[in-house]
KOLDOBA-786894 format. One record per residue: residue number from 0; x, y, z of N, C-alpha, C in turn. Coordinates in pm, whole numbers, plus 50000, padded with zeros to 5 digits. Layout:
<recs>
<rec NUM,<X,Y,Z>,<X,Y,Z>,<X,Y,Z>>
...
</recs>
This chain:
<recs>
<rec 0,<50068,49880,50004>,<50009,50007,50001>,<50080,50154,50014>>
<rec 1,<50206,50115,50068>,<50285,50235,50051>,<50393,50254,49936>>
<rec 2,<50356,50191,49821>,<50444,50176,49700>,<50396,50310,49632>>
<rec 3,<50505,50397,49615>,<50481,50535,49569>,<50461,50517,49403>>
<rec 4,<50403,50654,49323>,<50386,50634,49185>,<50537,50687,49127>>
<rec 5,<50611,50606,49054>,<50737,50633,49048>,<50738,50626,48873>>
<rec 6,<50811,50744,48849>,<50837,50779,48710>,<50979,50797,48677>>
<rec 7,<51006,50728,48557>,<51124,50722,48489>,<51130,50820,48368>>
<rec 8,<51171,50947,48382>,<51132,51070,48259>,<51197,51026,48137>>
<rec 9,<51347,50962,48183>,<51422,50927,48066>,<51398,50821,47962>>
<rec 10,<51300,50753,48033>,<51235,50643,47931>,<51077,50654,47912>>
<rec 11,<51013,50768,47962>,<50875,50777,47970>,<50794,50668,48007>>
<rec 12,<50885,50610,48129>,<50835,50476,48187>,<50790,50552,48333>>
<rec 13,<50673,50434,48370>,<50612,50471,48512>,<50537,50353,48575>>
<rec 14,<50526,50357,48724>,<50475,50234,48781>,<50392,50295,48881>>
<rec 15,<50279,50219,48908>,<50204,50274,49031>,<50138,50139,49064>>
<rec 16,<50085,50133,49181>,<50005,50037,49257>,<49866,50069,49193>>
<rec 17,<49817,49937,49158>,<49684,49905,49092>,<49617,49793,49136>>
<rec 18,<49524,49797,49226>,<49452,49710,49300>,<49555,49617,49405>>
<rec 19,<49550,49501,49365>,<49650,49415,49429>,<49803,49394,49349>>
<rec 20,<49811,49475,49251>,<49926,49458,49152>,<49983,49585,49133>>
<rec 21,<50072,49598,49020>,<50141,49717,49002>,<50096,49748,48837>>
<rec 22,<50076,49859,48805>,<50045,49909,48650>,<50169,49963,48663>>
<rec 23,<50207,49925,48521>,<50315,49985,48468>,<50295,50017,48291>>
<rec 24,<50358,50146,48267>,<50316,50203,48130>,<50460,50261,48044>>
<rec 25,<50433,50301,47942>,<50548,50353,47876>,<50520,50403,47742>>
<rec 26,<50523,50552,47727>,<50505,50609,47591>,<50630,50544,47460>>
<rec 27,<50529,50559,47380>,<50612,50493,47255>,<50636,50644,47146>>
<rec 28,<50699,50728,47160>,<50736,50837,47091>,<50729,50823,46951>>
<rec 29,<50741,50731,46856>,<50714,50659,46750>,<50586,50632,46702>>
<rec 30,<50490,50631,46795>,<50363,50594,46777>,<50304,50708,46677>>
<rec 31,<50232,50664,46586>,<50179,50800,46500>,<50089,50833,46535>>
<rec 32,<50009,50959,46531>,<49917,51028,46560>,<49790,50987,46515>>
<rec 33,<49690,50944,46577>,<49573,50863,46548>,<49470,50813,46653>>
<rec 34,<49385,50736,46621>,<49290,50667,46691>,<49301,50521,46740>>
<rec 35,<49433,50453,46686>,<49448,50333,46709>,<49478,50299,46852>>
<rec 36,<49381,50196,46895>,<49344,50168,47050>,<49403,50003,47100>>
<rec 37,<49474,49954,46952>,<49526,49816,46979>,<49659,49819,47058>>
<rec 38,<49680,49702,47139>,<49794,49661,47221>,<49898,49638,47081>>
<rec 39,<49997,49700,47088>,<50129,49679,46997>,<50213,49597,47068>>
<rec 40,<50207,49465,47039>,<50278,49346,47116>,<50424,49374,47064>>
<rec 41,<50447,49403,46992>,<50654,49434,46975>,<50664,49563,47088>>
<rec 42,<50570,49679,47073>,<50613,49793,47166>,<50631,49711,47334>>
<rec 43,<50533,49622,47346>,<50487,49590,47460>,<50614,49524,47519>>
<rec 44,<50694,49439,47427>,<50807,49380,47463>,<50923,49467,47488>>
<rec 45,<50933,49596,47407>,<51014,49714,47464>,<50990,49755,47590>>
<rec 46,<50888,49772,47617>,<50825,49840,47741>,<50853,49739,47873>>
<rec 47,<50802,49624,47833>,<50825,49536,47949>,<50994,49500,48008>>
<rec 48,<51094,49484,47893>,<51239,49481,47890>,<51276,49626,47974>>
<rec 49,<51212,49719,47949>,<51272,49867,48015>,<51225,49835,48145>>
<rec 50,<51094,49832,48168>,<51029,49788,48328>,<51143,49720,48394>>
<rec 51,<51155,49604,48354>,<51228,49501,48411>,<51362,49535,48428>>
<rec 52,<51429,49641,48380>,<51561,49668,48373>,<51554,49778,48488>>
<rec 53,<51454,49844,48511>,<51434,49969,48583>,<51391,49915,48733>>
<rec 54,<51295,49788,48722>,<51255,49735,48837>,<51274,49599,48823>>
<rec 55,<51390,49541,48876>,<51445,49376,48844>,<51347,49290,48894>>
<rec 56,<51241,49328,49028>,<51141,49235,49041>,<51026,49219,48951>>
<rec 57,<51028,49286,48835>,<50915,49220,48747>,<50970,49142,48668>>
<rec 58,<51097,49110,48684>,<51132,48960,48585>,<51050,48869,48632>>
<rec 59,<50992,48842,48733>,<50943,48742,48790>,<50764,48761,48806>>
<rec 60,<50749,48880,48720>,<50595,48912,48763>,<50554,48861,48597>>
<rec 61,<50394,48824,48641>,<50323,48806,48501>,<50224,48923,48448>>
<rec 62,<50174,48879,48363>,<50095,49006,48275>,<49956,48976,48322>>
<rec 63,<49887,49023,48382>,<49757,49013,48434>,<49647,49051,48324>>
<rec 64,<49678,49189,48271>,<49579,49236,48142>,<49700,49335,48093>>
<rec 65,<49597,49379,47986>,<49708,49489,47906>,<49558,49569,47848>>
<rec 66,<49609,49703,47822>,<49512,49807,47747>,<49572,49878,47660>>
<rec 67,<49526,49965,47590>,<49598,50066,47510>,<49467,50193,47508>>
<rec 68,<49520,50302,47513>,<49422,50417,47489>,<49495,50527,47464>>
<rec 69,<49400,50593,47429>,<49443,50742,47368>,<49475,50870,47458>>
<rec 70,<49603,50970,47456>,<49605,51063,47526>,<49543,51145,47447>>
<rec 71,<49453,51224,47544>,<49392,51336,47469>,<49492,51454,47522>>
<rec 72,<49558,51522,47454>,<49651,51615,47448>,<49659,51719,47321>>
<rec 73,<49730,51859,47351>,<49739,51941,47247>,<49852,51903,47174>>
<rec 74,<49865,51955,47064>,<50020,51944,47007>,<50112,51956,47054>>
<rec 75,<50162,52026,47154>,<50259,52056,47248>,<50255,52006,47361>>
<rec 76,<50155,51921,47415>,<50130,51851,47512>,<50115,51931,47680>>
<rec 77,<50086,52049,47636>,<50021,52154,47761>,<49891,52165,47737>>
<rec 78,<49814,52206,47846>,<49694,52235,47818>,<49661,52375,47758>>
<rec 79,<49517,52409,47749>,<49474,52501,47679>,<49404,52565,47800>>
<rec 80,<49438,52708,47845>,<49353,52784,47957>,<49327,52901,47893>>
<rec 81,<49177,52946,47883>,<49169,53092,47860>,<49069,53100,47755>>
<rec 82,<49032,53267,47693>,<48941,53264,47613>,<48960,53199,47464>>
<rec 83,<48885,53239,47369>,<48898,53181,47257>,<48834,53287,47162>>
<rec 84,<48818,53294,47029>,<48777,53381,46938>,<48643,53423,46968>>
<rec 85,<48603,53343,47002>,<48420,53318,47028>,<48404,53392,47146>>
<rec 86,<48331,53505,47154>,<48280,53582,47253>,<48259,53478,47379>>
<rec 87,<48294,53514,47513>,<48244,53426,47629>,<48271,53292,47669>>
<rec 88,<48316,53264,47513>,<48369,53113,47540>,<48523,53081,47582>>
<rec 89,<48543,52995,47684>,<48688,52984,47744>,<48702,52834,47747>>
<rec 90,<48813,52800,47745>,<48857,52662,47727>,<48952,52640,47851>>
<rec 91,<48924,52530,47899>,<49017,52455,48010>,<49017,52291,47959>>
<rec 92,<49119,52268,47900>,<49138,52180,47784>,<49274,52100,47784>>
<rec 93,<49301,52000,47749>,<49395,51938,47711>,<49482,51861,47784>>
<rec 94,<49461,51828,47911>,<49530,51778,48041>,<49534,51648,48033>>
<rec 95,<49459,51553,47953>,<49467,51401,47945>,<49444,51367,48097>>
<rec 96,<49506,51261,48162>,<49451,51232,48297>,<49499,51330,48409>>
<rec 97,<49574,51425,48381>,<49614,51526,48478>,<49490,51641,48509>>
<rec 98,<49402,51640,48433>,<49306,51750,48461>,<49240,51751,48597>>
<rec 99,<49222,51599,48660>,<49184,51568,48769>,<49238,51633,48866>>
<rec 100,<49399,51626,48891>,<49468,51713,48971>,<49486,51839,48957>>
<rec 101,<49480,51889,48843>,<49480,52016,48839>,<49374,52110,48810>>
<rec 102,<49266,52032,48836>,<49124,52097,48826>,<49090,52208,48933>>
<rec 103,<49130,52196,49058>,<49086,52294,49160>,<49198,52450,49132>>
<rec 104,<49306,52427,49115>,<49380,52537,49079>,<49329,52604,48927>>
<rec 105,<49286,52533,48824>,<49245,52581,48703>,<49089,52626,48732>>
<rec 106,<49017,52575,48814>,<48880,52660,48837>,<48915,52794,48887>>
<rec 107,<48998,52780,48984>,<49040,52955,49013>,<49100,53046,48905>>
<rec 108,<49193,52992,48809>,<49276,53073,48734>,<49132,53118,48654>>
<rec 109,<49067,53019,48611>,<48948,53044,48515>,<48860,53171,48536>>
<rec 110,<48816,53169,48698>,<48749,53246,48777>,<48826,53407,48748>>
<rec 111,<48950,53398,48774>,<49020,53522,48770>,<49040,53574,48622>>
<rec 112,<49047,53459,48516>,<49048,53528,48399>,<48896,53554,48341>>
<rec 113,<48799,53517,48378>,<48686,53564,48327>,<48647,53662,48391>>
<rec 114,<48636,53697,48532>,<48624,53823,48624>,<48714,53953,48610>>
<rec 115,<48850,53908,48609>,<48941,54007,48626>,<49035,54039,48476>>
<rec 116,<49014,53957,48393>,<49100,53930,48271>,<49244,53902,48279>>
<rec 117,<49288,53852,48347>,<49398,53792,48366>,<49413,53714,48486>>
<rec 118,<49501,53610,48505>,<49493,53474,48599>,<49635,53565,48714>>
<rec 119,<49567,53581,48832>,<49661,53654,48931>,<49749,53548,49019>>
<rec 120,<49684,53432,49029>,<49746,53332,49102>,<49887,53303,49052>>
<rec 121,<49854,53216,48921>,<50007,53175,48828>,<49961,53236,48694>>
<rec 122,<50063,53315,48649>,<50059,53346,48490>,<50035,53240,48399>>
<rec 123,<49954,53234,48331>,<49894,53131,48248>,<49886,53171,48115>>
<rec 124,<49958,53273,48041>,<49923,53353,47943>,<49993,53217,47832>>
<rec 125,<50095,53183,47865>,<50194,53090,47775>,<50082,52968,47763>>
<rec 126,<49979,52939,47820>,<49895,52832,47788>,<49738,52882,47711>>
<rec 127,<49782,52973,47634>,<49667,53031,47578>,<49656,52985,47419>>
<rec 128,<49512,52961,47392>,<49485,52879,47243>,<49579,52959,47151>>
<rec 129,<49587,53092,47159>,<49649,53171,47065>,<49796,53131,47032>>
<rec 130,<49868,53078,47133>,<50012,53044,47103>,<50042,52931,46975>>
<rec 131,<49935,52861,46932>,<49922,52774,46811>,<49950,52859,46685>>
<rec 132,<49856,52963,46686>,<49873,53044,46571>,<49993,53123,46550>>
<rec 133,<50077,53145,46663>,<50192,53231,46657>,<50307,53143,46683>>
<rec 134,<50316,52997,46651>,<50424,52910,46704>,<50489,52945,46805>>
<rec 135,<50437,52971,46909>,<50464,52993,47050>,<50476,52877,47144>>
<rec 136,<50416,52785,47113>,<50411,52668,47184>,<50523,52624,47251>>
<rec 137,<50527,52554,47360>,<50645,52483,47418>,<50642,52334,47442>>
<rec 138,<50719,52273,47383>,<50716,52122,47405>,<50758,52086,47526>>
<rec 139,<50641,51968,47568>,<50660,51907,47689>,<50710,51793,47641>>
<rec 140,<50837,51733,47719>,<50897,51610,47709>,<50867,51487,47761>>
<rec 141,<50807,51497,47849>,<50796,51403,47966>,<50641,51383,47993>>
<rec 142,<50606,51330,47890>,<50460,51287,47872>,<50440,51137,47899>>
<rec 143,<50400,51089,48012>,<50381,50946,48046>,<50261,50894,48021>>
</recs>
């Protein structure tokens, strides 16, 4: 129960407790953009070899199940917060699974943006939708 969420950023590899077992995952940076949700068995071998190298006890573990899914992220893997060209329409999107964790502060930031015209708590201007039109996106390299 005390097992921490572990991330190896150098390999986009992660481990965390999942029920009575351990869930491990690893991003495939060569995966083409699209909607394929099938398990890539060749990539699975790369992933499991990297996982066992990082955590040797996994060499003796079995695989209980597999799944593949989609990351709902923006082109630069950063969220979008703020107004759009449509009057009164604001976005808080592009977090993938992190939206749940970031939700409380983003609610506060959006309230500040809507009521005061800017976010006071944290400057989120770099997360504007307009960054894509101006080529100002900042690439996130640690997507797991």
